[in-house]
C-alpha positions in Angstrom: 13.5 -18.2 37.3 15.4 -15.1 37.6 15.1 -12.6 40.1 16.2 -9.9 37.7 14.2 -6.7 38.7 15.0 -6.4 42.5 18.8 -7.3 41.9 18.6 -4.4 39.2 16.6 -1.6 41.9 19.5 -2.2 43.9 21.9 -1.8 41.4 20.8 0.6 39.8 19.8 2.7 43.0 23.1 1.8 44.7 24.7 3.0 41.5 23.1 6.9 41.3 22.6 7.9 44.9 20.5 10.8 43.5 18.7 9.4 41.2 14.8 9.1 41.7 14.1 5.6 40.4 15.9 2.6 39.0 18.3 4.9 37.2 22.5 4.6 37.0 25.2 4.8 34.3 24.5 3.2 30.9 27.8 0.9 31.4 27.1 -0.2 34.5 23.5 -1.0 33.5 24.4 -2.6 30.3 27.5 -4.5 31.5 24.8 -6.0 33.8 22.7 -6.7 31.3 25.1 -8.8 29.5 27.0 -10.4 32.1 24.9 -11.4 34.7 21.5 -12.1 32.3 23.4 -13.0 28.9 21.0 -10.4 27.5 22.2 -8.2 24.9 20.9 -5.5 22.5 17.9 -6.9 20.5 16.3 -3.2 19.2 17.1 0.6 19.8 14.6 3.7 18.9 15.1 7.5 19.3 11.9 9.3 20.8 11.2 12.5 19.3 12.7 14.4 23.4 16.3 12.6 22.8 15.2 9.7 24.3 16.9 6.3 23.3 15.1 3.4 23.9 17.1 -0.1 24.0 15.5 -3.8 24.3 17.7 -6.1 25.6 16.9 -10.0 25.8 18.8 -13.6 26.2 18.3 -16.8 24.6 17.1 -17.9 28.3 14.0 -15.3 27.3 14.7 -13.1 29.9 14.7 -9.2 28.3 14.5 -5.5 29.5 13.8 -2.3 28.1 15.7 0.7 29.5 15.9 4.4 28.4 18.3 6.7 28.2 18.0 10.2 28.7 20.4 13.0 26.4 22.0 13.6 30.0 23.0 10.1 30.4 21.2 8.9 32.5 19.7 6.0 31.9 16.7 4.0 33.4 15.3 0.7 33.9 11.7 1.0 32.0 10.3 -2.4 31.8 11.8 -6.2 32.5 10.2 -9.9 32.2 10.5 -13.1 30.5 9.4 -15.3 27.4 10.9 -12.8 25.0 10.3 -14.1 21.5 11.6 -12.2 18.8 9.1 -11.8 15.6 9.6 -11.6 12.0 10.1 -8.8 9.9 7.9 -9.4 7.6 3.9 -8.6 8.1 1.7 -11.6 9.2 -0.5 -12.8 5.8 -3.8 -11.3 5.5 -5.9 -13.0 8.0 -3.5 -14.3 10.0 -4.5 -12.8 13.9 -0.8 -12.5 15.1 
C-alpha cells in the first residue's frame, strides 16, 4: 500500500509553511504525483469561483484530487486507491452503474 497522504501532507506543508492546510506550489505537487506515484492528469474542471480542479491517477489505481486557486496556490483535496475510469457513454437503461 502506498503511504501517500502522510508524505504529501509533509511535502506540501514543508513547501509552503504559511499555507493553512496541505497546500504548495502546483509544480511541486504535480511533479511529486508524477515521479513518486506515477499519477498523471485524467480530468480537470473549472469552478465558477475560478478554482481549477484536477484528478490525477496511476495505473496502480492510486488517485489524487487537487485544486488550484486563482492566486496560484495548489491544495490537496482528496487521495485514495482503486481508481477506475468510467466509460464516456451513459450506461444502458436499467444498469445500476
